[in-house]
MIDOSE-1310 file (N, C-alpha, C; in nm, 2 decimals, decimal comma, always signed):
residues 187
mtsk	+2,60/-2,17/+2,44/+2,64/-2,29/+2,38/+2,51/-2,37/+2,34; +2,52/-2,43/+2,22/+2,40/-2,50/+2,17/+2,44/-2,65/+2,15; +2,36/-2,74/+2,19/+2,38/-2,88/+2,17/+2,26/-2,95/+2,12; +2,27/-3,05/+2,04/+2,16/-3,12/+1,98/+2,10/-3,22/+2,08
lpes	+1,97/-3,21/+2,09/+1,90/-3,31/+2,18/+1,89/-3,44/+2,10; +1,92/-3,55/+2,17/+1,92/-3,68/+2,10/+1,78/-3,71/+2,04; +1,78/-3,75/+1,91/+1,66/-3,80/+1,84/+1,54/-3,70/+1,84; +1,56/-3,58/+1,87/+1,45/-3,49/+1,88/+1,44/-3,39/+1,76
gktr	+1,55/-3,36/+1,70/+1,55/-3,25/+1,60/+1,55/-3,12/+1,66; +1,57/-3,10/+1,79/+1,56/-2,97/+1,85/+1,70/-2,94/+1,91; +1,73/-2,82/+1,94/+1,85/-2,78/+2,00/+1,83/-2,73/+2,14; +1,93/-2,73/+2,22/+1,92/-2,68/+2,36/+2,00/-2,55/+2,36
gsag	+1,94/-2,44/+2,39/+2,01/-2,31/+2,40/+2,09/-2,31/+2,53; +2,16/-2,20/+2,55/+2,24/-2,18/+2,68/+2,15/-2,18/+2,80; +2,02/-2,14/+2,79/+1,93/-2,14/+2,90/+1,87/-2,28/+2,93; +1,90/-2,37/+2,84/+1,85/-2,51/+2,86/+1,71/-2,53/+2,80
aaep	+1,64/-2,43/+2,74/+1,51/-2,45/+2,69/+1,52/-2,51/+2,55; +1,44/-2,61/+2,52/+1,43/-2,67/+2,39/+1,37/-2,57/+2,29; +1,44/-2,56/+2,17/+1,39/-2,47/+2,06/+1,35/-2,56/+1,94; +1,23/-2,55/+1,89/+1,19/-2,62/+1,77/+1,27/-2,58/+1,65
raep	+1,31/-2,67/+1,56/+1,38/-2,64/+1,44/+1,30/-2,68/+1,32; +1,29/-2,60/+1,22/+1,22/-2,64/+1,10/+1,32/-2,68/+0,99; +1,27/-2,78/+0,91/+1,35/-2,82/+0,80/+1,34/-2,72/+0,69; +1,45/-2,70/+0,61/+1,45/-2,60/+0,50/+1,34/-2,64/+0,40
gvld	+1,26/-2,55/+0,36/+1,16/-2,57/+0,25/+1,03/-2,64/+0,31; +1,03/-2,67/+0,44/+0,91/-2,73/+0,50/+0,85/-2,63/+0,60; +0,73/-2,61/+0,59/+0,66/-2,52/+0,69/+0,61/-2,60/+0,81; +0,63/-2,56/+0,93/+0,57/-2,62/+1,04/+0,47/-2,52/+1,11
rydv	+0,41/-2,56/+1,22/+0,31/-2,48/+1,28/+0,36/-2,34/+1,32; +0,49/-2,33/+1,36/+0,54/-2,20/+1,40/+0,56/-2,11/+1,27; +0,60/-2,17/+1,16/+0,61/-2,09/+1,04/+0,48/-2,04/+0,99; +0,38/-2,13/+1,00/+0,24/-2,09/+0,96/+0,19/-1,98/+1,05
ailh	+0,22/-1,99/+1,18/+0,17/-1,89/+1,28/+0,24/-1,76/+1,25; +0,37/-1,76/+1,21/+0,44/-1,64/+1,18/+0,38/-1,57/+1,06; +0,35/-1,65/+0,95/+0,29/-1,59/+0,83/+0,15/-1,53/+0,87; +0,07/-1,60/+0,95/-0,06/-1,55/+0,99/-0,05/-1,42/+1,06
elqq	+0,04/-1,41/+1,16/+0,05/-1,29/+1,24/+0,11/-1,18/+1,16; +0,20/-1,20/+1,08/+0,26/-1,09/+1,00/+0,16/-1,04/+0,89; +0,07/-1,13/+0,84/-0,03/-1,08/+0,75/-0,13/-0,99/+0,83; -0,15/-1,01/+0,95/-0,24/-0,93/+1,03/-0,18/-0,80/+1,07
darl	-0,05/-0,80/+1,10/+0,02/-0,68/+1,14/+0,17/-0,70/+1,12; +0,22/-0,65/+1,01/+0,36/-0,66/+0,98/+0,45/-0,57/+1,06; +0,39/-0,49/+1,14/+0,47/-0,40/+1,23/+0,50/-0,45/+1,36; +0,46/-0,58/+1,39/+0,49/-0,64/+1,52/+0,64/-0,64/+1,54
snae	+0,67/-0,61/+1,67/+0,81/-0,63/+1,70/+0,84/-0,78/+1,71; +0,97/-0,82/+1,70/+1,00/-0,96/+1,70/+0,96/-1,02/+1,84; +0,98/-0,94/+1,95/+0,94/-0,99/+2,08/+0,79/-1,02/+2,09; +0,71/-0,93/+2,03/+0,56/-0,94/+2,03/+0,52/-1,06/+1,94
laar	+0,58/-1,07/+1,83/+0,56/-1,19/+1,74/+0,59/-1,32/+1,81; +0,71/-1,32/+1,87/+0,75/-1,44/+1,94/+0,65/-1,48/+2,05; +0,61/-1,38/+2,12/+0,51/-1,41/+2,23/+0,38/-1,46/+2,17; +0,33/-1,41/+2,06/+0,21/-1,45/+2,00/+0,21/-1,60/+1,95
igls	+0,33/-1,64/+1,90/+0,34/-1,77/+1,84/+0,39/-1,88/+1,94; +0,44/-1,83/+2,06/+0,49/-1,93/+2,15/+0,63/-1,97/+2,14; +0,72/-1,88/+2,09/+0,86/-1,91/+2,08/+0,94/-1,80/+2,15; +1,06/-1,82/+2,18/+1,14/-1,71/+2,23/+1,19/-1,63/+2,11
ptpc	+1,23/-1,50/+2,14/+1,26/-1,41/+2,03/+1,37/-1,46/+1,93; +1,48/-1,52/+1,98/+1,59/-1,56/+1,88/+1,54/-1,66/+1,78; +1,48/-1,77/+1,82/+1,44/-1,86/+1,71/+1,33/-1,80/+1,62; +1,24/-1,72/+1,68/+1,14/-1,65/+1,60/+1,21/-1,57/+1,49
wrrv	+1,31/-1,49/+1,53/+1,38/-1,40/+1,44/+1,44/-1,48/+1,33; +1,50/-1,60/+1,37/+1,57/-1,68/+1,27/+1,47/-1,74/+1,17; +1,35/-1,77/+1,22/+1,24/-1,83/+1,13/+1,20/-1,72/+1,03; +1,17/-1,60/+1,08/+1,13/-1,49/+0,99/+1,23/-1,47/+0,88
krle	+1,36/-1,46/+0,92/+1,47/-1,44/+0,82/+1,47/-1,56/+0,72; +1,45/-1,68/+0,77/+1,45/-1,80/+0,68/+1,33/-1,79/+0,58; +1,21/-1,75/+0,63/+1,09/-1,73/+0,55/+1,11/-1,62/+0,44; +1,19/-1,52/+0,48/+1,22/-1,41/+0,38/+1,31/-1,46/+0,28
eqgy	+1,42/-1,53/+0,32/+1,52/-1,58/+0,23/+1,47/-1,69/+0,13; +1,37/-1,77/+0,18/+1,31/-1,87/+0,10/+1,20/-1,82/+0,01; +1,17/-1,69/+0,02/+1,07/-1,62/-0,06/+0,92/-1,64/-0,02; +0,90/-1,70/+0,10/+0,76/-1,70/+0,15/+0,71/-1,56/+0,19
ikgy	+0,80/-1,48/+0,24/+0,77/-1,34/+0,27/+0,84/-1,26/+0,17; +0,76/-1,20/+0,08/+0,82/-1,12/-0,03/+0,85/-0,98/+0,00; +0,79/-0,92/+0,11/+0,81/-0,78/+0,14/+0,71/-0,74/+0,24; +0,72/-0,61/+0,28/+0,63/-0,55/+0,38/+0,58/-0,42/+0,32
raei	+0,46/-0,39/+0,34/+0,40/-0,26/+0,29/+0,29/-0,21/+0,38; +0,26/-0,08/+0,36/+0,15/-0,02/+0,44/+0,02/-0,04/+0,35; -0,09/-0,07/+0,42/-0,22/-0,08/+0,36/-0,28/+0,06/+0,37; -0,30/+0,13/+0,25/-0,35/+0,26/+0,25/-0,49/+0,27/+0,21
drhk	-0,57/+0,35/+0,27/-0,71/+0,37/+0,24/-0,72/+0,45/+0,11; -0,76/+0,39/+0,00/-0,76/+0,45/-0,13/-0,85/+0,57/-0,14; -0,96/+0,57/-0,06/-1,05/+0,68/-0,06/-0,99/+0,81/+0,00; -0,91/+0,79/+0,11/-0,85/+0,90/+0,18/-0,74/+0,97/+0,09
iglg	-0,69/+0,90/-0,01/-0,59/+0,96/-0,10/-0,65/+0,99/-0,23; -0,78/+0,99/-0,24/-0,85/+1,04/-0,36/-0,87/+0,94/-0,47; -0,86/+0,81/-0,45/-0,88/+0,71/-0,55/-1,02/+0,65/-0,54; -1,12/+0,72/-0,59/-1,26/+0,68/-0,56/-1,31/+0,57/-0,66
vlaf	-1,24/+0,55/-0,76/-1,28/+0,45/-0,86/-1,19/+0,33/-0,87; -1,25/+0,21/-0,85/-1,19/+0,08/-0,87/-1,26/+0,02/-0,99; -1,18/+0,00/-1,10/-1,24/-0,06/-1,22/-1,18/-0,20/-1,24; -1,26/-0,29/-1,29/-1,22/-0,43/-1,33/-1,23/-0,42/-1,48
vrvd	-1,11/-0,44/-1,55/-1,10/-0,43/-1,69/-1,06/-0,56/-1,76; -1,14/-0,61/-1,85/-1,10/-0,73/-1,93/-1,04/-0,67/-2,06; -0,92/-0,71/-2,09/-0,85/-0,66/-2,21/-0,85/-0,78/-2,31; -0,90/-0,75/-2,42/-0,89/-0,85/-2,53/-0,77/-0,81/-2,62
aern	-0,69/-0,91/-2,65/-0,57/-0,88/-2,73/-0,60/-0,90/-2,87; -0,53/-0,83/-2,96/-0,55/-0,84/-3,10/-0,49/-0,97/-3,15; -0,37/-1,01/-3,10/-0,31/-1,13/-3,14/-0,26/-1,20/-3,01; -0,27/-1,33/-3,01/-0,23/-1,41/-2,89/-0,11/-1,49/-2,92
nava	+0,00/-1,43/-2,96/+0,12/-1,50/-2,98/+0,22/-1,46/-2,87; +0,33/-1,53/-2,86/+0,42/-1,50/-2,75/+0,48/-1,36/-2,75; +0,52/-1,32/-2,86/+0,59/-1,19/-2,87/+0,49/-1,07/-2,84; +0,37/-1,08/-2,90/+0,27/-0,97/-2,88/+0,22/-0,97/-2,74
trel	+0,21/-1,09/-2,68/+0,16/-1,10/-2,54/+0,26/-1,04/-2,44; +0,39/-1,08/-2,47/+0,49/-1,02/-2,38/+0,50/-0,87/-2,39; +0,49/-0,82/-2,50/+0,49/-0,67/-2,52/+0,38/-0,60/-2,44; +0,26/-0,66/-2,45/+0,14/-0,61/-2,38/+0,16/-0,63/-2,23
edal	+0,21/-0,74/-2,18/+0,24/-0,76/-2,04/+0,34/-0,66/-1,99; +0,44/-0,63/-2,06/+0,54/-0,53/-2,02/+0,48/-0,39/-2,01; +0,40/-0,36/-2,10/+0,33/-0,23/-2,10/+0,24/-0,22/-1,99; +0,16/-0,32/-1,96/+0,07/-0,32/-1,84/+0,14/-0,31/-1,71
ralp	+0,25/-0,38/-1,70/+0,33/-0,38/-1,57/+0,38/-0,23/-1,54; +0,41/-0,16/-1,65/+0,46/-0,02/-1,63/+0,36/+0,08/-1,59; +0,23/+0,05/-1,59/+0,12/+0,15/-1,56/+0,09/+0,14/-1,41; +0,12/+0,25/-1,34/+0,09/+0,26/-1,19/-0,06/+0,25/-1,16
evis	-0,14/+0,29/-1,25/-0,29/+0,28/-1,23/-0,34/+0,13/-1,22; -0,26/+0,04/-1,29/-0,30/-0,10/-1,29/-0,24/-0,16/-1,16; -0,32/-0,20/-1,06/-0,27/-0,25/-0,94/-0,27/-0,40/-0,94; -0,33/-0,46/-1,03/-0,33/-0,61/-1,05/-0,36/-0,64/-1,19
chyi	-0,29/-0,74/-1,24/-0,31/-0,79/-1,38/-0,29/-0,94/-1,38; -0,39/-1,01/-1,44/-0,39/-1,15/-1,45/-0,41/-1,19/-1,60; -0,33/-1,29/-1,64/-0,36/-1,36/-1,77/-0,47/-1,46/-1,74; -0,58/-1,45/-1,81/-0,70/-1,53/-1,78/-0,74/-1,63/-1,88
sgsg	-0,82/-1,73/-1,84/-0,88/-1,82/-1,93/-1,02/-1,76/-1,97; -1,08/-1,83/-2,06/-1,21/-1,78/-2,11/-1,20/-1,67/-2,20; -1,31/-1,58/-2,21/-1,30/-1,47/-2,30/-1,21/-1,36/-2,24; -1,14/-1,30/-2,33/-1,04/-1,20/-2,29/-0,91/-1,26/-2,27
tfel	-0,81/-1,17/-2,26/-0,67/-1,21/-2,24/-0,62/-1,18/-2,10; -0,65/-1,06/-2,06/-0,60/-1,01/-1,93/-0,72/-0,95/-1,85; -0,72/-0,97/-1,72/-0,81/-0,90/-1,63/-0,73/-0,81/-1,54; -0,77/-0,68/-1,54/-0,69/-0,58/-1,46/-0,78/-0,53/-1,35
qvma	-0,71/-0,48/-1,25/-0,78/-0,39/-1,15/-0,71/-0,26/-1,16; -0,79/-0,15/-1,18/-0,74/-0,02/-1,21/-0,79/+0,08/-1,11; -0,71/+0,17/-1,06/-0,75/+0,27/-0,97/-0,75/+0,41/-1,05; -0,85/+0,49/-1,02/-0,86/+0,63/-1,07/-0,93/+0,72/-0,97
tdld	-0,91/+0,85/-0,99/-0,97/+0,94/-0,90/-1,12/+0,95/-0,91; -1,17/+0,94/-1,04/-1,31/+0,95/-1,06/-1,34/+0,89/-1,20; -1,47/+0,88/-1,24/-1,50/+0,82/-1,37/-1,44/+0,89/-1,49; -1,44/+1,03/-1,48/-1,38/+1,11/-1,59/-1,23/+1,07/-1,61
aysr	-1,16/+1,07/-1,50/-1,02/+1,04/-1,50/-1,00/+0,90/-1,56; -1,08/+0,80/-1,52/-1,07/+0,66/-1,57/-1,09/+0,67/-1,72; -1,20/+0,73/-1,77/-1,23/+0,74/-1,91/-1,12/+0,80/-1,99; -1,06/+0,91/-1,94/-0,95/+0,97/-2,01/-0,83/+0,88/-2,02
wamd	-0,80/+0,81/-1,90/-0,68/+0,72/-1,89/-0,70/+0,60/-1,99; -0,82/+0,55/-1,99/-0,85/+0,43/-2,08/-0,83/+0,47/-2,23; -0,88/+0,59/-2,27/-0,87/+0,63/-2,41/-0,73/+0,67/-2,44; -0,66/+0,74/-2,35/-0,53/+0,80/-2,38/-0,42/+0,70/-2,36
tlfr	-0,44/+0,60/-2,27/-0,33/+0,51/-2,23/-0,36/+0,37/-2,27; -0,46/+0,32/-2,22/-0,49/+0,17/-2,23/-0,52/+0,13/-2,38; -0,60/+0,21/-2,45/-0,63/+0,17/-2,59/-0,51/+0,19/-2,68; -0,41/+0,27/-2,63/-0,29/+0,29/-2,72/-0,18/+0,19/-2,69
lpnv	-0,20/+0,10/-2,60/-0,10/+0,00/-2,58/-0,09/-0,10/-2,70; +0,03/-0,16/-2,72/+0,04/-0,25/-2,83/-0,05/-0,37/-2,81; -0,11/-0,41/-2,92/-0,19/-0,54/-2,92/-0,32/-0,53/-2,85; -0,37/-0,41/-2,81/-0,51/-0,41/-2,74/-0,61/-0,40/-2,85
kdlh	-0,71/-0,49/-2,84/-0,82/-0,50/-2,94/-0,94/-0,43/-2,88; -0,98/-0,47/-2,76/-1,10/-0,42/-2,70/-1,09/-0,42/-2,54; -1,17/-0,34/-2,48/-1,18/-0,33/-2,33/-1,32/-0,35/-2,29; -1,34/-0,42/-2,18/-1,47/-0,44/-2,11/-1,45/-0,40/-1,97
tsfs	-1,52/-0,30/-1,92/-1,50/-0,24/-1,79/-1,62/-0,26/-1,70; -1,60/-0,30/-1,58/-1,70/-0,30/-1,47/-1,64/-0,22/-1,36; -1,73/-0,15/-1,28/-1,68/-0,06/-1,17/-1,73/-0,12/-1,04; -1,65/-0,11/-0,94/-1,69/-0,15/-0,81/-1,79/-0,05/-0,75
lgev	-1,90/-0,09/-0,70/-2,00/-0,01/-0,64/-1,98/+0,00/-0,49; -1,90/-0,09/-0,44/-1,87/-0,09/-0,29/-1,79/-0,21/-0,26; -1,70/-0,20/-0,16/-1,62/-0,31/-0,13/-1,69/-0,39/-0,02; -1,70/-0,52/-0,04/-1,76/-0,61/+0,06/-1,64/-0,67/+0,14
kasg	-1,53/-0,70/+0,08/-1,41/-0,75/+0,14/-1,29/-0,71/+0,06; -1,20/-0,65/+0,12/-1,07/-0,61/+0,05/-0,96/-0,64/+0,14; -0,91/-0,76/+0,13/-0,80/-0,80/+0,22/-0,69/-0,86/+0,13; -0,57/-0,82/+0,17/-0,45/-0,88/+0,10/-0,40/-1,00/+0,17
alpl	-0,46/-1,04/+0,28/-0,42/-1,16/+0,35/-0,46/-1,29/+0,28; -0,36/-1,38/+0,26/-0,39/-1,51/+0,20/-0,44/-1,61/+0,29; -0,53/-1,70/+0,25/-0,58/-1,80/+0,34/-0,48/-1,90/+0,37; -0,46/-1,94/+0,49/-0,36/-2,03/+0,54/-0,41/-2,17/+0,59
ghlh	-0,54/-2,18/+0,59/-0,61/-2,30/+0,65/-0,55/-2,43/+0,59; -0,52/-2,44/+0,46/-0,46/-2,56/+0,40/-0,33/-2,59/+0,46; -0,25/-2,49/+0,50/-0,12/-2,51/+0,56/-0,14/-2,57/+0,70; -0,23/-2,52/+0,78/-0,26/-2,58/+0,91/-0,30/-2,73/+0,90
ervr	-0,38/-2,76/+0,80/-0,42/-2,90/+0,78/-0,30/-2,99/+0,74; -0,21/-2,93/+0,66/-0,09/-3,01/+0,61/+0,00/-3,03/+0,73; +0,02/-2,93/+0,82/+0,10/-2,95/+0,94/+0,04/-3,05/+1,03; -0,09/-3,05/+1,05/-0,16/-3,15/+1,13/-0,13/-3,30/+1,08
rgg	-0,13/-3,31/+0,95/-0,11/-3,44/+0,89/+0,03/-3,48/+0,89; +0,12/-3,39/+0,91/+0,26/-3,42/+0,91/+0,33/-3,41/+0,78; +0,28/-3,33/+0,69/+0,35/-3,32/+0,56/+0,29/-3,23/+0,47
């Protein structure tokens, strides 16, 4: 049985322990803690996640589901060592478009999205139109792919490629410090 505690915004579960409730669309310290922990290890069991953030398992599970439904958590995936699967080359490619009108740009965007070798694509300011991150097995494979695939896409004028010589930091985790500060300020 659940009853609302007067003036607190919390509910009392059947065991009598107060459970914090988050407002829809507003992140609180528990939500931020969930996002942090799942970025570190998305394979945590709900019980382990709940223990790490200081909630009981049921409200923790509800919060994770709410964060998924509201689009804060878009999915879960394995982080794979690219070298172990034979992808030795990481290239940063600036693509200059022939024309920068809406139709031509959308065609090129669609074509780039369809290429599995392109792991990231950004529409950029400054010189160039798109900045890509591209994976290949080696330099020869990248060169063949660029000539046979990338240069043949609609609206591609020129390519400028730089290669990674070594990774200093490669993390998919997003910084959450600004959310901690917002929670401390109460909004």
